[in-house]
N, C-alpha and C positions, 0 to 999 in steps of 0.2 A: 887533845888541844884542838881549840873549839874559837876558829876563827869567823868574823864582824867583817864583812866584805862590801861598804854602799853600793849599791845599784841603781840603776838606771830603772828597769821594768824588773818584774817580779816571775819570771819564768823560769825558774828553775836555772838545770847549771850555766843554760847560755845565756841567764842574764847577763846586758851588757856592764862594767864595773864603770861606779862614774865620776865624772872627775873632778866633785868637792864631796868634802864627809858630813857636812853637817848638813846641804844640801840635797842630801841624795832622797829620789824620793822611796825609795827603801832600804834593808840590809836585810842581807841576806848571814844569817848565821850557821859557819858550818862542821862540821860533828866531823872530824878522821875520825873518830873510835870508831863510831857505828856506822858513819857514814850516813850520816842523815841529814836533810839541812831544811830550813824555814824561816819564812820574809817575817821583816815588821814593818807597815807601814809609817816612813817618815813624821811624822801629823805637826810632824813644825819642819819641815823643809824652808818656806816660806818666811825668812828671819830676819833682821837688820846683820849690815856683816858684823860679827865679831860676838852677836848672841844665843848660837846656835846653843841648844843642851841636849844633842844628840843621844848623851849618858845616859839623861832622864830616864827614853826609855827602853833603856840595852844596860841596864842596871840589874835584874834580877836574870839574865841571859847565862853569868856565866862565861864570861870569855876570855881569852887570855891573849888574844890581840886583834888589833883593830890592820884589818891591808886596805890601803887606799893607795889611790895618784899622787895626791899630794897634801900634807898637812900644815898650819899655821901652830906658832909655836902655842896658841889660846887654848886650842884644840889639844894639843901635846902633852900639854902641861896638864890638862882633865884627864888625859888616858894615866901617862901615865898614876898621878895621882890615886886616881883607881886600883893601880896596881897592873896594866894590862901594857904590853909591849905596843911600838908600831910598824909596818913596816909599807916603801913603799914600791909601791908595780906600777909595771907599764902595759898590764894584760887587757885585754880589755872584753875578755868575760870572767865572769864564774871559775871556769871548769881552768884556764891557764893559770891563774892566780891558784887556785889548786897544785898542780903540776908546776907549777914556778917555786912553791911552798915545799913540795916532795922532795924538790929538785936545791933546794936550798940557796933561787936564785930570788930569792926576796930583798935588796938594801934594809935594812934597819933605819927606820928616824930616829935620831938625836937632838942634840937644841940644833945642836951646831948647823943640823943640814936641812932648820923645817921652813917651810913656805916663808915668804916677807911678806907675796902678792900672788894672783891670780897666773900670773904666765909664770908659776914656774913646771910645772903640768901641764 
């Protein structure tokens, strides 16, 4: 399983989870099989609302799921069309997201519970 988590910094597992998927400065991709991770710089972090294209940066990373604090309908549809799942977290660090995923504590994002504005997370 390979998770992608949007982050504010790239300081390892203590990196702070970004509140916004498409506007995150970085994405960490964590591989549960190996315990290894890599950071990808989001070169598209400054964009107009609804115009983010993070999957263009992540497309070749073989990601199984995205974990974030919230996600709008457009991003959700792009992610699920690419064959990935999406999960919501309240965790503040990547390390906590990993623990929560292992403990089945993350809420799966569905079409019914996507964000309609930035106040949902």
